[in-house]
N, C-alpha and C positions, 0 to 999 in steps of 0.2 A: 855621450848623449844618447846613443843608440841603446845602450844598456838601460838607461833610465826609461826610455819609451817601452822597451820590452817588459820591464818590471811593472810599469803602469798597466799594460794590457793584462798582465797576469793577476792584477788585483792586489799587489803588495801594499802594505801600509805606507801612507805618505810620510810618516815620521822617519822612515828608513830610506827614503829616496833622496838622492842628490838631485835637486831640481834647479833648473835655470829658467830664464825668461821664456824660452820656447816651450818648455814643459808646462809652465803655468798657463800660457796662452792656449795650448792644446786642451788642457783640462777645462779651462773656462769655456772654450768653444763647444766642447762636448756637453757640458752642463747646460749651456744655453739651448743647444739643439734638443737635448732631452726634455727640457721644460716646454719648448715649443711643441715637441711631439706629444707630450702629455696633454697640453692644452687642446691640441687638435683632436686627439682621441676623445677627450672629455666632451668637447663640443659635438663631435660626431655621435657619441652615445646619447647626449641630450637631445639632439635633433632626431635620432632614430626613435627614442622613447616618445617624443612628441608626435611623431608620425604614427607610431603604433597606437598611442592613446586616441588620436583623432580617428584612426581607422576602426578601432573596436568600440568607441564610445556609443555610436548609434545602435550597436547590436547587443549591448549589455543593459539589463534593467535590474534594479534592486528589487528584492523580493523579501517580504516579511513572512514570518511563520503563519500568521493568520491568513494571509493571502494565499499561501501555498496550500493550506488545508481547505480553504474555500474553493480553490481551483480544482483540487482533488475531488471534492464532493460533486463538482459540476461536470468534469470531463473524464474522470477515471473510467477506463473501459470495464473493469470488473464491477464497479458500482452501477454503471449503466446497464450491464447485463442482468444484474440482480433486480433492477427496477423493471425490466421487461419480464423477468420471471414472476414478479409480483402481479403483473397484468394477466399472465397466463393462469396464475392461481385463482384470480377472480373468475375467470371462465370455468375453471375446474369446479369451483364452488357452485356455480349455476348448474353444472351437470349433476353434481351430487344432490342438490336440492330438488332436482326435477323428479326424483323417485317418489316424492310425496305429493306431487301435483297431478291433476286429472290428465288423462291421456285421451285425446279426441282425434279421430281419424275419419276422413270422408273419401269414399270411392265413387267415381262417376263413370258411366258407360253411355255412349251415344252411337247411333248408326242409322242404317236405312234397311227396311225389310220390304220384300215384294213377293209376288206370286199370285196364283189364281186361287181365290178362296171366296166363297159366297158371302155376300154382304160386306166385303172389304174392298177398298180400292186396290189397284194393282201394286203401286209402290207408295210407301209412306215412311217418313222418318220416325225414330223412336229414341227414347232416352230414359235412363233410370239412375238413381243414386243410392248409396248405402252409407250409413254413418255408424260409428262405434264409439262408445264412451266408457271409460274405466276410471274409477276413483278408489284408491286404496282406503279401506275403512279400518282395518287392523293389520299392521305390518310392523314388526319390531325393528326392521331395517331402516324405516323412514326416519325416526328421531336420531338414530346413530349416524345416518348419512348426512343429516343436516349439521350435526355437531362436527362430523368429519370435514364437511365443506368449510366451516368456520376455521377449523384448525389448519386446513390447507392454506388459507390466506395468512394466518398467523405465522405459519412456518416460512412462507415466502417473505413476510416482513422481517422475521428474525434473521433469515439468511441475508437479507439486505443489510440489516444492522451489523451482522458479523463481517460482511464484506466491507462496510464502511469503517469498522474498527480496524480491520487488517490493513486497509489501504491508507487510512490516516496515520496509523502507526508507522507504516513504511515510509510515508512522506516525512514524518517528523524525524525519524532516524536518519534518513538521507539528508535532511536539512542540517541536522547537528553534525553529521559526518562532513558535509561541505564546509561548515563553519570551522570545524576542527582542523581540517586540512588547509583551509585558508589561513588560519592562525599560525600553523606550522610553516606555511609558505612565507608569511610575513616575518616570522622569526628567522627563518633561513636567509631571507634577503637582508635583514638587519645584521646578521652575523657575517654575511658575505661583504657587506659594506665595511664592517669593522676590520675584517681580514684584509680587504683591499687597502684600507688605510694603513694597516701594518706593513703591507707590501711596499706602499709608497714611502713609508718611513725608513724601511730597511734599504730601499733603493737610494734614497737620499744619503743615508749613512755610508752606504757602499761607495757612492760617487764622491762623498767627502773624504773617503779613506779611513773612516772610523769602524768599518766592519768588512768582513771578507765576503766573497761571493757565496759561500755556503749559507750564511745567514739569510741572504736575499732569496736564495733558491728554496730554503726551507719555508720561508714565508709564502712564496708562490705555491709550493706544494700544499701547504696548509689551506690556502684559499681554494685550490682546485679540488681538494678532498671533499669539500662541501657541495660541489656541483651535482654528483650523483644522488645525494640525499634530497636536494631541492627538486631535481627532476622526478624522482620517485614520488615525492609529496605532490608535485604538480599533476602527475598522472592520476594519483588517488583523488585529487580534487576534481579533475575532469570526469572521473568515473562517478563520483558522488553527484555531480551536476547532471550527468546522464540519467542516473537512477531517479533523481528528483524530477526530471522532465518526464520520464516514463510514468511515474506514479501520478503526476498531475495531468497526464493525458495530452501533453503538448505535442505539436507537430514537430517532428525531428528533421524536417527538410533543411536544405542549405540556406533558405531565405528566412528561417525562423530566428527571432531575436532570442539570444541566450539570456538566461536568468542567473543572477548571482545573489545568494542570500546575504542579507545585511545584518549587522549586529555582531555581538561577541558571545562566547559561551560564558555563562554566569555560574558562579559557585554560591550555593545557598543551602542552608539546612532545611530540608522539607518539613520535618517535624510531624510525621504522620503517626496516628494512633493505630497500632497494628490490630488490636482486637476489634475496634469499631469499624475499621476499613474492611476487615475480613467478613464481618456480618453484612456490611453493605454490599460487598462484592458478590456474595452468595445470592443476594436479592436482585441485582441489576445487571449482572454480566450477560451480554447477549448470547454467548455460546452456551451458558447454563440454561437460559430461557429456551434456546433452540433444542437442547437435549430434553428438557421437560416436555416441550411440545411434541417431540418425536415419540416419547413414551405415551402421551395422550393419543396421538394419531394411531399408533400401533394398537392401543386399547380399543379405539373406535372401529378400526378395521376388524378386529376380532369379534366385536359385537355384531357388526354387519354380517359376518359369515355365520355366526351362531344363530342369527335370526331365521335361517333356513330350517332350524329344528322345530319351529313353532308354526301353527297354521296361519294362513293369510286369507283375509276376507276383503273382497272388492265389490263395489257397487258398479254394475254394468248395465248398459242400455244399447240397443241396436235398433236401427230404423231403415226402412226401405221406402224410397219415394219414386212412384211410377205414375205417369200421366194416365188418367182413366180412359182415354180414347184408345189405348192399346189393348188389343184383344188377344187372347190365347187361342190355341187350336180348339176345335169343338170336342168337348168332353162327353157329349151325349145327353146333356141335360135339356129339359124342355124349356128352362128359363135362360134367356140370353145373358142375364146379369151374372150367371155363374161363370161365364167365360171371360169376364172382365178382371184384369189384374189391378189391384188397388194398393195404395201405400199402407204401411203398417209400422208400428213401433212396439218393441218389447223391452222390458226392464226387469231387473232382479238383482240378486246377490250371488256372487260366485265364491265358493269356498274351496281352498286348496291346502292340502297338508301333505308334505313329503314325509312319508312314514319310514321308508327304508332308503338310506343313501349309499349303501355299499361301501362305506368308508370315504366317500368323496368329501363330504362336509367335515367329517371328523379329521381328515388329513389337513384340510385347509385351516381348520381351527388350531390344530397343533402347531402348524407352521407360524401362524399369526401370534400365538402365545409365545413361541420361542423368540420371535423378533421383539416382542414387547419386553421380555425378560432381559434380552441382550441390551436393549436400550436403557433399561433400568440400571444394569450393571455399569454401563458407560457413564451414566449420570452420576452414580455414586462415586466413581473414580474421579470424575471432573470436580465434584464438590470437595472431595478429600484433598485434591491437589491444590485447591485455591489457597488454603492456609499454608501449605508447604511453600508454594511459590511466593506468596507475600512475605513469609519469614525469610526466604532466601534473599529477596530484594532488600528487605530491611537490614539484613546483615551486611549486604553490599554497601548500603548507605553508611553504616557505621565504619566499615573498613575504608571507604573512600574519604570520609570526613577526617579520620585519623591521618591518612596519607596526605590529605590537603594541608592540614595544619603543619605537618613536618616539612613539607615542601615549601610552604609559604615562609617558614622561618629560615629555610636554607637558601631561598632564592636571592634574598638581599645580600647575604654574605658572599654567595658565588659571584654576583654582579660586582660587588666592591672588590673582590679578589681579582677579577678580570681587569678592571680598570687600573688597579694598582700595578699588576704585572705588565700591562700595556705601557704604563708610564715608565716603569723601570726598564722595560725592553727598549723603549725609544732612547733612553739614556745609556744603554749598553750595560745595565746592571743585572739583567735577567737573560736567560737563554730562551731559545725558541721552544725547547721542550717544556719549560715552565709555562710559557704562554699557551702552548698547545694543550697542556693538561688543564689549565685554568679555563680556557675557552671551551674545551670539551665538557668539563664539569658543569659550567654554566648552561651550555646548550642542553645537556641531558636533564638537568634540574628543571629548566624552563619547559622543556618538552614534556617531562613527567607531570608538571603542574597543569599544562594544557590537557594532557591525557586524563588527569583526574577530573577536570572540569567536564570533559567530553563524557567520561564514564558516568558521572553523576547525572548529567542531563539525559543520557540514554536510560539510566536506571529510573529516573522520574517518568520518562515515557513508558517504560515497562510497567511501572507502578500504575499509571493511569490506564494502561491496557488491561492489567490484571484486575483492577477494581471496577472496570466498566465506565470510566469517566469520559471516554471519547464520545459515546453515544448511548442513549437509553431507549428502551423499547417504545414503540410508537403509542402504546396505551398510556404512557406517562410522558407526553411530549413536552411538559413544562420543565423537565429536568435535562434537556439536551445540553451536553457540555462537550468541549473539546477534550 
């Protein structure tokens, strides 16, 4: 009987054991204890899961893509900074427009004069004022400055649009990344549950004496191999949520409610017309609009500098206001009225022409011309890259679509293979290696299909960014699209 118990502990098959009543009772007691232990562990896990769900439920809130984009428009720091820059540009426009407006200045002087002089009191107050008025009549810099002020506001508006496009695109990619990692996490948990079921099956077969300890150990190792991958996906998911919160401008404090994107990644044929979309992108992309405005701004700056080559004509007027009771010193005239200082106004036209500039104006013009030409080169490069970028994204669509069709056809077969191998493994007709290969093949195929869905959604986001669908210039506000 001692030999029988020793062979039982070593895990020898029951068919080869000489068993008696005491051996059967020991095995039965051990099975009962194992079942109770498993039930207790299962209840503990369920209770722990309920506690965690109850703890995290108040801090998690579902988030749709439209809500994420709307929150980004409202709270993103880069967008808010661009809006403030737009207000600064409005002030800059007023400064540039002021060159064509009249210039009026007034000077005032007041005091007390005293002394001994015949016919005047000893001490008396005095005051006088002077006024200057200048109005440009002919100045080539004035119309260029007005246009430059308008372009300054347009530049700030387009910089705001570019910031909006960039931040909305970052929010959308972070949203898709979070959905992708959440799908992988769900897939991993489902696989872990299947592997845990396999462990339970092998444990029962081992306790029943129909399998050796190696089969149970291999099943446990197969389950534990999945844990590092799940934890890696969980970290990626948390990182995507953090990126999403940053782009939306959320408070990252400990008391902030975390957001979780809802929905699933969808696979759909976009069906874009490459030629038509390329033409539309050249007309509505904010970065191209900004580049064109930079060329215009450099051209107006050059015209403002070149205006110094031409004469400038201004209407001027000056005036002096002095009380008639104030007398000057005696000038020797027999008439006392000649000693009275009175008010006067003079008006005329001032003509200025800078004939020799010693290279100062010429150097500034050459520098402004070089800046304009560099902006034109950058604009042509951007316009040429539009067609290439859209062609690249279109090729990605075709490649992803072909991959999706192949994976969709393979996923059903891989899942059926896993189910069949799992059934035969429970009956002892398959090995752990066959189950591991089938499980790994299904996991890789399913992950690849999710990756194809993620890549297609990101490609669609790239297409919307490359074609200017996120936001259109404020001069055409009727076409604002996400």
